[in-house]
N, C-alpha and C positions, 0 to 999 in steps of 0.2 A: 665869118669867113665870107670873103666877096668873091662872085663869080668873074671871072674873067670872059668876057664876051669873045675876045679873039680866039678862044678855043673851040667854040662853035659846038656842032652836034659830035665831032671826035671824041671830045673830051666827056660829053654826057654819056657817049656810048661806054667809053672807058670806065667811068664809075659804075655804070650798070655791070658790066662784067666784074668789076672788083665785089661790089655787093653780093652778086649771085654765089660766088666763091666763096664767101665768109659762111661760118658755121651759125653764127646767130642769125634772127630773123630781124630784116629791116624794112621798114614800111616809111615813105616819104611823102608828105602833103606838102601842095603848092602854097603860096601866102594867101592864097584865099580859103584854104581848109581842105581842099580837094585831093583826094588818092591819087599820086600820078605815078608810084612805083611800089613793087613788094617784091622783093627777092625770093629765091625758090624755099629757102628755110622758113620765112615767113608762111609762104603759102601753106608748107607742110604743118607749121604749128597752127594755123587758123583753120586748115581742110578747106581752102578756098583755091579758085582759080585767079589767074591777073584779070580776066575778065570780069570777075565778080568785084575787085578790089579797084581797078583803075579807073579813074573818072568818077568814082563814087565818094559823096562826103563820109559815108560809114559802111565799113564792111556788114552786110546782113548775113542773117541765118546763124549767128553765133550769138550768147548770152554772156555778160561779162559780171563778175561779182568781186566786192572786196573781200578781203580777209576774214571779217566778221560775216560775212554771208549776205550782206546787203548789195542790191544789185548796182550797177553803174550807168550813168547816162552817157552820151556823147559829149556833153559837157565836162566829165569828170575823166576822160580820156588823158593820159599823159601828153600826148600829141597837141590836143585841142588846148590843154592847161598852157603847154609851153608857146602856142601860138598866141594863146591871149594874153599869157603873162611876160611873154618875150624873153624868157629865161628858161635855163635847162631844168627839168624836172628828174630827178634821180628815184632810183631805188622803190619803184611801186609795185608791189606784187599783187596781179589780178588772176582770179580764176576764170577761164575761159571755157564755155560748154558749148562744142561745136554742134553744128548741124546732125551730125551722126548720133549725138546723145553723149558723147565721150568728152571728157574735159582735161584740161590742162592747166598747170601752173606757169604763169610767166611772170619773168622779173624784167620790167621794160624801164626805160629811160629816154626821154625825148629831149632835142638839141636843136634850137633854131639857127637857122643860116641867114644872117641878115643880108639885107641889099644895101645898095648904095644909098636907098632914101631912108637907112636908119629902120626900115621895117623888115619883119620876117619874110625873106623870098622862099626859103624851104624850110620845113620840120622834118628832121630824120630822128626816126625812132628805132631803137634796137631792143630786141627782146631776147632775153634768155630762158631756155625752158628749166625751169626748176622742181618739174613735177615729183620725180624721183627723191630729192631732198625733202620736198613738202611731205610727202606719203610717208617717208621715213619718220619726220619728224611728228606727224601726226599720230603715227604708231607708237612712237616713243610717249607721246603725251597722253594716249588713250592708255598705255599698258600702267604708265605713273598713276592716272586716274583710277584704273581699275585696282592697282595696288594699294591705293589711298584707301578708296572705298572699302576693298577686301579689310585691310588693317582696320578701318574704323568701324566695321562692321563685326569682325571677328573677335571672340575671345582672347585676344592677345594683347600685349602692349609692345611697341618698338621702342627702344630708347637708345640716346646715345650721350655718355658722360664724358667730362673733359678730364683732365689728369687730376683735377681736385674732387673729383666726384660729384659736379654740378651737372645738372641736364643741360644738353644741349639740344635734344629733341626728345619729345615722348608724344607717341601717337598710337591709336588703336582702341578699339571697342572696350577692352579690360578697363580702360579708364574711368570708364564710368563705374564700374562695379567698385573701384577706390574711392569714388567721390570726387574725381579730379576731371577737369576740361581738358580739352586738347590744348597743349602748350601751357598750361597753369603751372607745372611744375618748372617749365625753363628757366634756368639761373640760379634755381634752388639746389641744396646739396642734399643728394639722395642719403648719404651718412646720418644726416642730421634728422632728417624726416623719418627715418626709419631705426633711428639709434635703439628703440626698445625690441628689434627684432634682431638678436645676435645673428642669424643665420645670413641675412641681407648684407651687415657691417663686413662680416667675415669675408664674404663672396667679393664685395667691392673690392676690398683691401688685395685680396689674392689677384684679382683681374686687372688691377692697377700696376701689381707687380709683374704682371706679363703670364700671368697662367690662366687658361682656359678653365671655367668654372660650371658645373651644373648642380643646382640645388632644389630643394621644394621647400615652398613657406606656405604659411596659413596666415592671410590678413584680414581679421574680423569676419571668419567663416569661409571666407575666399580662398580657395586653394589653388597655388600656382606650380608649374613647373618651370625654372628660369635659368638661361643658358647666358653666359657672359664670354665673350670674346675679346681679347685686348687688340688695338691697333697700333703698328709700330711704323716709326718713320725709317728713313734709308739708314739710320744709324743702329736700327733694332731696339731703340727705345720707345716706351708705351706713352702715346700721346692722348689716347682716347679709348673708350670700353664702349662696344657696341652689345646691347643685351636685348633678348627677347623672352618675355614673360607670356607663357600660356597661362589661361586661365583652366583648370582641368576640375573644376569643382562638379560640373555636371558629370564629367567622367568618373571623377571619385565615387559621387554619389550614385551614378550608375553601376559602377564597379561593386560598390556596397551593397545596393539592392541586387544585383547578379547573385553575389556571395551569398546573400541571407537566402534568397530562392533556391541555390544551389543545397545550401546547408539544410535547408527544409526537405528539400528533395532526398538528400541523404539520409536524414532521420527517417523519413518514411520509409524509403527503401531498405535501410538496414535494421529497423525496430520490429521486434516480434511481438510486442504487446502494446494495447493501446496506451497504458499509461506512460510507457518510455516515449512514446511518440509524443503525447501530451506536454510531458515535462520538457523536452527538449524544443519542442514548437515555443512554448512559452518563453524558455530562456533564449533562444535564438532571436527571437522577435523582440523582445523586451530589451535585451542588449542592445540589439541592433539600432533601435531608436530611441533608446536613453529613456525607457519607461521605467517606473519603480515597482509595479506590481503587475499582475496579470491574473485572471481567474477564468477558468474553465468551465463552462456550463454544458451539461450533458443533458440531451431531450429524453426523457424515459417515455417512450410511445405507448408503452403499456399502460400506465396511470396518466399519461397526458400531462406531465409535469417536467419542468427540467430543475436540476440540482447540480452543487458543486461536485466536480471529479477531480480536478486538479487545480494548484495555486503555484505561483512563483513569485518571489521579491527580490529586488537588487540586495546587494550586501550591505548589511546594518540596516536596513529599512525597518525592522521590527513591527511587522504588520500582523501578528499571529491572532491580536483581537479583531481585528479587521476581519480577516479571513473566517476566524469562527463565527462571527456575525453574518457572513455570506453562508456559511455551512449551513447554519439553523434555517435557512429559507428554502423553501418550494415555491418554485414559481409557475403559474399557469400561461398559456399562450396569452400575450397580450398586456400580462402583469409584469411590472418593473421593466428597467431597460433591457435585460436579456430577454424577457418574455415579448417584449415589443419587435425586437430584432427578430426573433423566432416566427412571430406573425407576419412581418412585411417582407421578411428575408432580405433586408437591406441594411447596410451600416449606418451607425448613429454616432455623433460626435457632440459632446457637451463640453463647453469651455470651463464651466465652473458649476459643479453641482450643488455646492453651497447657497446658490441664488436660484437655481432651476427649480421653477415652480412644480410641486407635486412628486419631486423626486424621494422615494420612501425612505432611501439609505442615507439620505443627505447628512444626517448627525454622524450617524457611524463613520462614515466620509470625513467629515469634519474633524470629528475625534482622531482619526488616523492621519489628517492634514493631507488628506488626497483632494484632488480637485476636478483635474480634467480627466475624461473618460472617453474612450473610444472603444464601440462593441461592434462585432462584425458577425455575419453568419457563417458557420461552417455547411455546405449544401453540397449535396449531388444530384443534379436534375433539378426536380422541383421540392424535393425534401429538404427540410432543414436538420441536421443531425445535433447541431451543436453550436455555441456562441460563445466567443472569446471577448472577455473586458481587458484592455490596457489602461492604467492608471497612472497619473503622473502630479507627483506633489507642485510641480510648477504649473500655473495658470497658462495654458497655451490658448493663446487667442486665434491665432491662425490654424486652420485646418492642415493636417499633414498630410498633403496630396501624395507624398512621396510613400508614406506607410500604406496609402489607401490602394497604390500603383503595386505595392508588393503582396499586399494582401488579396487582390484580385488576381494575380500570380499565383499564389499559394492556396486559396482558399478552396478552389476546384480539387488540387492535388490533396489535402487535407480529407475533402469530402469525400472525394472517391476512394482514399484509404480507409475512413470510418466506414463506407458503405460496403467496402470490399470485408473488412474485418468483421462487419456484422454478420454478414452471411456466412462468413468464416466460422465465427463463433457459434452461429446457429447450427451450421452442419457438424461442429464439433460437440456442441451440446447433445445432439441426436446421435450422434456416434458413442457418446459417454452412456447416453440413456440404453442403448444397444448394448454397449459392453456391461453395464450394470444388469441388463435382464441376463445377457448370457453368463457372467460371473455368479449371479444368484441363482440361476436356473439349476434344481436338482438333476436334469438330464446333463447329458455330455454334447456338446456341440464342437462339430468339427468341420472345418472347411478344406476343400482340396482344389488344387489349380488342375487344369485338362490334361497334365501328366500323371496325375494321380499322386501327387505331394503334397503334404499336409502343410497349409498356410494358416490353420488358426486351431487351437487346442484348448478348450474353457477349463477351468477349475473341476467342473463336474466330469469332463472326460479324464483329468487324472486322477479322480478320485476312482472311477469305474473301473478303467484298464492300468493303473499303476505306474503309467509312463509320464514323468514331468513335462510340462511345455518345452523346456529347452531340449529334452530328451527326444521330443516327438515331431518338433516342427523341422521342416524340408525332408523329413522321409517319405518314402511311399508308405501308403494305408496298408498294403499288403505285408508291409514288413513290420507291422506293429499289432494290429488286432483282429484281422482277418486269417483264420485257419487254414492251414496250408492246403486242404481238401477245395478251399472256394475260390484259391486265388487265383486260378485260371480262369474260371468264371466271371470274376469280378474284371479282369483285365480284358476278356473278350468284350464284356458289356459296354465297357468304358470306350473301347475301340467301335463298336457299332453305332454309339452315341454321336461320335467326332465324326463318322463317315456318312452316316445316313440319319442321324437324328431320331433314331428309334429310342423310346422313352419306355425302356422295359420295367423299371421300378419307380421310376421318378413321380413325384405326387402321391405315392401310396405309402401305407402303412403296412410294413412286413417284418415277421419275426423270424431272426437268424440267430445262428450262433456267433460269438466273437470271442479273441481270444485275449486273457489277461497276459500282464507281463510276467508273471509266474509260471504260464504255460496252461493253467486251466481254463476251460472255457465256461462261457454264462451265457444264458439266452437275454437276448436284448432286442428291444422293438424299434426299427430303423425306418425314418421318412427322410429322402433325399429331394432336394429343389436343386435346378439350374439355374444359373443368371448369367447372361452375356455381358462381358466387361470389354474394356479396350484391350487388355492382356489375353484374352479369351476366355473360355467358359471357366466359370466358378461353380461348384458345387458344394452345398451345405447339407450337412448330415447331422438330424437330431435323433440321438439314442439315447433310449430309456432302459436302464437294468429292470427286467421283468423276472427276476430268479424268484423273488418273493411270491409275484403273482402267480408263477409258475407252480410253484410249490403249492400256492392255496388252489389253485385249480385241481392239482392231483388229489389234494386232500378233501377238497369241497366240490368234486365234479357233478355230483347229484344238485347242488343248489346254486345254479348259475346266477339266478336273480340275486340271492344273497351276496355272492361274489362281485357282482355288479356295484350293488349298494355300497360295499365295503371299498372299492375302487375309487368310486365317485367321491365319497365322504374323505378319502385319505389326500385330497388336493387343497392346497392352501389357497387363500384368495389373494391375489396380486393386484396393487391399485399402484398407479401413479397420480401424483398431485401438484399442482402448481404452487407457489410459495404461499398463495391464500387458502390452500385446502382445497381447491376444486379440483374434482376427479377429470383426469385426463384420459385414463385408461382403467378399465375394468376386466379382468379377467374371468373367462366362463364358470369358476368356482362359485361366483355370486349366486348362481340358479340354486345351487345346494346350500349354501351357508346362509344367504339371506333372502332368497325366494325371488330375485330380481333377475329379469333378463340383463345381461352387462349395458345394453345401450339406454336402459332406463336410468342408470345412475351416472351417466357421464353429463359433466357438468355440474351435478351437483356437489355440495360441500359436506364434509364428513360430520361435522357437528349438528347438521340438521337431522342426522340419523341417531345420535347418540342418546343414551339416557339422559334425562334433565341432570340427575345427581352427577354424571360424569363428564357432562359436557364442558365444564370451566377447565377440569383436569385436562381433557383429551385437546381443548385448544390451546392450553398454555404449552404442553407437550410439542404439538406441532409448530406453534411458533415458535419454541425454542430451537427445533431443528432447523426451521427456515432462518433463524437469526445466526445460530453458531455452528450449524453444518453438522453437530455431534450426533451419533446414533442414539436412538432412544428404543426403549422396549417397555411397554406398558399394557395394562390390561382394561376394557372398558365392556359397557352393554351398550349393543348395537340393536335398532329395531329391524325386525323383518318386516317383509313385507305384509304378513298376515298381522301386524300388530304385536307380536311378542318380541321379547329381548332375547339376544343371545350373547354370552360372554366371548369376546375374542381377545386374543394376544396379539399385539401389533408389535411388529419389529420395523423401524423406521430408519432411514438413511439419506442423506441430502447427496443430491447430483450437482456437480459445480461444472462452470465452463472453464476454458483455459486461465481465465483471469481470477479464479478463485470465487465468482458470485456463484451465489445457489440459485440453480434454474428450476428444479424440481425437487421432489420428496418421493422415495420409493418407500412402499409398506408391502409386507408379506403378514396376511391375518390368519389365525388359526383359531378354531373353536374349542373353548378351554373352559366351557360350561362347567363340566363335572370337576375338572380340577380346582375352579374358583371355591365350587361347593365345599370340596374336601379341605381346602385352605381356609374358608370362613369357620369351618368347624375346628380347624387347628387353631386358627387365631382367637377362637373363644376359649380355646384350652389355655392358649398363652396369655390371656388376660384374666384368667378366673382360676381359683385354687382348686386344685383336681379333688381334694380331700372332701372339702365342703360345698364346694360349688359357688362359692361367693368371689367376688371381684377381688384380684390381687392386688399387690402393691401398685405395679404399671398402670393398671385400670383406675385405681384410686387416685393418683398423681394426677392422670389427666381428667378425671371428674373435679377433683379440687381444683386443677385450674381452669376448667370450664365455669364452676361455681364462683372461682374469685373474679373470671371476667365479667359474668353477669351480674355480681355483686355491686361491682366498679361502674357499672353500666347504671344499675337503678338504684345506687345509692342505700343498698341494704348490707346486712351483716351474715356472717355464716360462723358455724362452730365446727371444728374439728376435734373427735375426742379418739385417745389412743386407751384401749383396754387391757390389761396384762392379766392371765389368770393367776391366782396365788396357787402356791403350792401343786402346781400341775406336774412337775417335776416328780413330784413324791408319787402321783398315780401312774406314771409311765414307769417309774421304778419297780413300785408295787405290785402293779397289776399287768403291767408288759404294754407294748406300744400299740396293739388292737384295741385294749380297752380306751387308751388315750386318744386314739383316732375318734372311737364312739362319742367319747365324751366332747369332743372339739366339733363333731357334726350335730350332736345335741345344742352345745351352746350356740352354735351359727343359727339354727331353727330359732332358739330362745331370741337372741338378738333382732332377728329380722322381725319378729312379733312385736319388739318393744318400740320399735320405731315407725315413722310414717313411710309410706309408699315412695314418696319423693326423695326419702333419705337413703343413702348408700352404707350398706355393711360390708366392711372388706377383711380379709385374712392377710396380715403382713407376713407370717411366717411362725411357726411354733406355736406359742399360746397367746400371741399378741393379735387383737382386732383393732380395727378402727372404724369410727362412725361418724360421716360427713352428714351434717345438718344445714343445707342452703336456706337462707331467707330466713333466719331468726329475729326476733327484735330486740332480746339482751341476753345477758348469761344466765339469768334465770330458767330460760327456755331449754339451756344445755344442762342445767341441774335439773331439771325436771325428768330429761332424759336420762341423765344418770342413775336418777331414782328409780326409773321404770327399769332401766338394766339391771340395778340391784334386784329389784322385786322379781324380775324374771328368772333370776339365777338364785333366789332364796329356796325354792321348790327343790328336795333332793333329786339327783339323776339317777333313775333306777335303769343298769345295765345288767341282763341277766339275773343273776341272783345277787349283785353288788348294789349296794347304795352308796353314791358318792354325793358329797357336798362339794360346790365349787362357789368361789367369789373373785371378784375381780377389782383391781385397783384402774381407777379411771382418770386420766387427765384431759383435761380441756384447755385448748386455745381457741382464741377468737380472732377474726378477721373483720375490720382493719385494726384493732386494738392491739393484737400480738403479731402481726405480721401480714403482709401483702403478696407474698410468693409461696409457691408450694413448699419448697425446702425449709423457710424459716417457719410456716406454720406446722409442718410436720416436726420440725426441730424441739420446737415449743410445746406442742402436745406432748411429745415424749418427756420432755424436761419435766412437764407438771406430772405426767403419770408417776415418773421416779420419785417425785416428791411425795404423791399420794402413797405409794408402796412404803418409803420410808418413814412416813408418818403414820402409816397403820390406819388410814381412812379410806373410806371407799372412793372419794372423788376429790381433785384438787384442780384449781385455776391457775394457769400460768401465770407467775410473777416473775419479774426481771431480775428482782432480787435473788432468786432462786438459782439463775441461769449462772453457770460457770463463765460465761462470756460476758466480759465487761462491754459497755456501749462503744467504746474506743475500739475494741478488738471486732465488734460486729461492723462497724464502719470501714475499718481495714479490712476485712473481709469482703465487703461491699465493693471496695474500691479494688480490690482483687480481681473481682469477677469482670469487671470493665476494663482492665489492665491491657487486654489484648487489642479490643477495638480502639482504645486509645493509643495505642502505639508506645506504650510506656515500658514494654519487656523488652529485652535484649540479649542475645546469646553471646558470651564469652567461651573462647576455646583454649583447653589446657593440654600441652603435647603429651604422649604418651610416646616412651622411647623403647627400642629395642635394644638389650643390656649388651649383646653381642656384638651387633653392628653399629652401635652408638648412632644408630637413625631415628628419627622421628617418623613413626609408621601409622599412627592415629593421633586423633585429638578426640577428647570428650567435651561435649556441647553443655555449658552450665547456664542456666537461667538466672539472669540478673532483673532487678525492678527497680526502676528509678521512679518513686513516688512523686507527683507534682508538688506537694507540701511538705513530705518527711525526707526526700532524698532517697538514696538507696538504702531500701529495706534488706536486712540482712537474711540471706537464702534461708538460714533455718527457721527463721520466723515465718516468712510468707509460704514454706514449702509445709510446715507444720499447719498453719491456717489453711492452706488449699486441700490438705487431707482432711483436716475436720469439716470444712465446708463443702466438700465434695465437689471441688474446682480442680482437684487433682487431673482428672481425667482430659479436662480441655487443655489443662497446661502442659501435660504430657504430650498430648497431640501437635500443639503448637511448636513446643521445642524440636519435636521430631521432624515436623515440616521445615521448620525454618533452618535446621540443622543440615538437612537435604538441599534446599536451596542455596544457602551459602558455601557448599563443598568446594564448588569450582573454583571460587574467590580465596581459598585457604591455601591451595596450591596453585598460585596462576602460571608457574612454568608449564610449558607443554609437556604432556607425560606424566606429570607428577600428580599422583591422585591418591592420598592415604586414605584411611578409614575413619568413620565417624562414629563415636559412641554415645549413646542416647539412654538416660535413664527412663524406666516405664514404672510406673506405680501399680499396686494391685488392683486398682479400677481399671487400668487400661487391661490389665491381662485377663480380667474376666470378660473382657468384652469379645463375643464372637466376632465382631467386625474388625478387630485390630489387623489380622493377617491381610483381609481384603484393603484396609486402607494403608499400610504400609506398601503393599504391591502397588495400589496406585501411585502414592507418592514417588517412590522409586523410577516409575514409569515417567512421571511428569517431570521429573528433574533430571531425567539419564543417569542414574546412579544404579551400577550394577549390584544386587543384593548381598555380595561378599563384602561390599565396603561399609556396609551399615552392622554395627554392634548394638544389640539391644542389652542394656544393663539391668537386671533385677535383683533387688535386695533379697538376702537369704532369708529372711523373715516373710516379706511377699510370696517368694516361691514355696514355703512351706505353709503357708495361711491357707490356701484352697488347692491343695496339691494335684486333684484328678484336672480341674479346669485349667490350673497354670499350665500343667505338661499338655495339655491338648494344643492349647496356644502356642506354647513354645516349639512342640512338634512340627507344627504348621510353618511357624517361621524358618525352622531349621531347614524344612525340606524346599523352601523357597530359596534358600542359600543364605538366610542372615545369622550371622553370628551372636550366640548369646553367653553372657557373663554374669557370674554369680557375683554380685556387689556386696561390700563389707562382709566378706566371709567370716567365719569365726566369732560374730556377734549373735547369730541365732542359734536356732535348735534344728539344724538339718539333719535329716535321716540319710545316712550313706546309702541304704536302700534305693531311696527315691534320688537322691543325687546320682546315682548310677543309671537310673532310668532316664533322666532329664538329658535332651540333646544340647548339653553345655559344652563351650569351647574353651572358656575361661575360669578360672577362679581368681577375684580380686581381695587380697587380703587387706581387711580393715586397717586404716590408718592408726587406730589407737594402738595396734602391736609396733607398728613402723616408727613411732615418733620415740618411743623409749627402747628401740631395739638395741642400742649400746650399752645401756645401765641395767636392762632388765633381763635376767637369765629365762624366766619365763616366756617372755615376749620372743626371744629368739627361739626358743624349741617349739613354741606356737608356729611362728613363721617356717622354721625349718620343716616342721611335720607338714604344714600346708603345703608346701611347695613339693614335698615327695609325695603327697596324697594327689595333689593336682596331676604330677607326671604320671603316678601309677593308673590313674583314670584316663590317661591319655590327653589330658589338658594343659593349657598353658598357665602359669601363675604370675598375676599382675600385683605388683606392690604400689599402693597409693600412699600420698602424703610423705614421700621422699623428700627431705629438706637439706641433709649435708652429705658431703662427698665421703663421709665414715659410713653412712648409712647404705649409700650406693655401693660401695666397696664389701660390705658386709652381704648384701643382696646378691649380689653377683658372686661371691664365694659360695653363697646357699643355693646358687643354679637357678635364681630366679630369671624368668624369661623378659618379662615388660616390667618398667615401672615410670611412675608419674607422680610429680609434685612439683614444688617450687624450686628446687635444684636445678630442675631441667627449664623450668620456666613457668611465671604466674599464668593464671587465665587473662587473657586478651581478647579485646575485639577482633572480628576477622580480618579486618584491614591493616592492624599492626603486626599479626602473628608472624607472618611469613617473614617481613625485614627483621623482625626481634631474633628469629630462629637464624636468619642468613649469618648474624653476627656473633651466633653461640656456636660451641663446641659440638652441638648436635646437629647434624645435616639433615637436610630433607630426604626421604627416601625418595 
């Protein structure tokens, strides 16, 4: 544009007015580069005045910067460049920092106005203020940068898929967890990349179909929550999918950890026993962190060792052998991995124990295929209570820091629980001791609250006053035991104490009258103490019945010293022991019984004071109580302080804590010296013949047993001689029993004189004697003794005015030639004696050919003796049917023997062998015990429990211990006595009537039913039968088998049924094989029947199923 000089100043002024009116900033330079004009808008933009601009080559006081932040010089200005380059410069953005420190963004362009000479006459520069736009753009860029940075560092992946499922965008920090770099997936198909993850493929397909989808996936151990959102065009068609995948692995792990911690907390809060907590903690932690096994090692502070208290294994791990190896060990502090953790109170991690130097259980762990182990301590404060091992069959090289974090969170909880439970168990043990003392005290112990109501009532109180604990609890004392005339004084004294604290009777021992439940009064000695508790005052009263003492005072008032002595000696010695036998408490009775002050005995061991001959048995008994908790009663000699010994009878019982562990032993001791001496005298009588004073059969058997042991030990021989007097019965019949007794006493004297002092002469009964010769060289020595016996009896025996001649037949058996056990040796000596008697010779040595038992039978008898311990015996059960109800009401237990080589041995054969060999007693007891044990399995349905019948032999019936044995078995297997039927053959019942009657009477009084078996085959007396406590008569099978063909059998069976009913007994028929026999017996009125018609004898597991399919229902 060229200037028109004709316009002059007026044109220039007009232009300036125009410039000032526009909103954009305008600055004009002349051709020499000097600033000649700036409009108002430019002045505002640069924060300057016209004076600061006009006439200047450059506006001072401001700084100019490019978009990238580099400063601009004068030569870089758009106006200067336009002047220099003689062209318009457009679109340059400049940041201007004004003099006041504020800044502004300007978009400028410069246009040259050319003069006539072709050179720029003016440069007009215009500026637009773009500050707002630039700041908005900067904020957008900053927000985008923050978003990208956030996405890049966050555990998320932002992605966009096209309609074919290919990635258009993939950003975010989660890409690294998937092994991808930003943008690496662009253009790839997500469906192909994750074809093996059905959840991803399904979700993408749903999203491309226009459905918003939320899903959870796990990619290589990384968990994601993924949202898919479809993008639609104007037509509503999906053209893309936007997705956001959030890495929730840490959150899931944290949730799992928190869940584990909460689970452990719930276990601790909800469990009442240590074992419940241990089991649940091992299971919870083991399953949460995928371990295969866990072992809980508990510290035994008393013994300073740790041992296994609990184990856990994952399903199918099969680690019982490994756990057994751990349980077999006890570790001291610092020993083994658990011991080191105990000592250091810090956790330990071993990646592979098979290569760990010095790991003592490495081989056992390798055998169990266990490799990695983590062991951490359970502690509370500075004390370590336990250590827990977690084992994995996988070799875990990386330390499981997550598990460590959880363990840190739960270890203190577990330790606190263990500490609290330990204190609680100690308190409960203390209470148990107190309860044991109260319950075992002979005195009555009563506690009251401050209202006078009963809060505790001991067994002694129940015995003394007649009120049960349930009846007494909660009632006022004045309602129960205080006579009416004293009740007002009692109430007043209680009120005074509560109001003023006056202790009229507290702490004193007073004698008063008390009242029994039945109304009679009795003298008692009372001691009352008061204790303050949170609920108020608690009063404890110790009340002793002194009626006997008062009577003695009346009778012996003149001898007070003697009375005191009797009173002091009537108190038992009460002792508390720890499980190792150390005395924890000794009652004052120690002064009178042992001569010691109680304090002198504290901390000592019982065995240190026991007679050496009794120490082993006493220690065994105490250890048995400490081991199984059963009560024991035994006698021993204990040394007094003066060195003498006193016989004490000890009654011991174990005290357990709430978990069943034995924490101490309580014993009560009584001086039984006089009783023991009397028992020793009785024992001598029990082992010696009362007529001759010689050892009896029992003592002889014991001495033979001891001699056999010594002979085996020293490699020597012994001889046993049986001597039977010839024609002794004639002496009894001719001269009477007194004369026979005198003859036996004389023979006993002569036999003792004929042998050595070390030999034993015994009387076996009647006219039978036995001589034991220990340590002989050969049979000749035994023959010499036999000759001396003959010579000693050769001299006639003169009794009064009568002269008797006596001879003896002697049998000899040697060990080891003729037997190595007592029974065999005695039987062979008996065989030899009868050979001598039959051969009419003085003496005979045992020869196997003379024995009616063949080697095969002897071998079978020997096998039979070991059949129980070898598990070869079994019981079969045959049903017994009530003929009226047609129901099975009982079963008979029948013994079966499966020989390992000979197979099933017939019962008739081995029962007879047992009778002859003496094994029948053990066989009967085993059958009884096994039948009672298996009774519950015979009637598996609830409420169905029939009777069990068991045969007992004559040897069993002759045992005085049989009732006690049966009572113990009934209690052991929780069988009511009425459910047991003892079957006794008619012959056995009549063989030893008085002893059998005594035994059967005891059993009957216990509630056990009695049956006479095989009735009709013996010679029973109706008089005796009427006396016997019999419930049933079992008709022998021989009469039942030919019942239909034999009229005599019918008559016998009918008569027996009538006889049974007339005696108030039930008739039982055994051997019922046919329906005809069953019908005939029913017509005759038989009550019960047994036989193959109802069912053959079967093993217990087969009996109930067989009966369910039969016409005979279970009762």
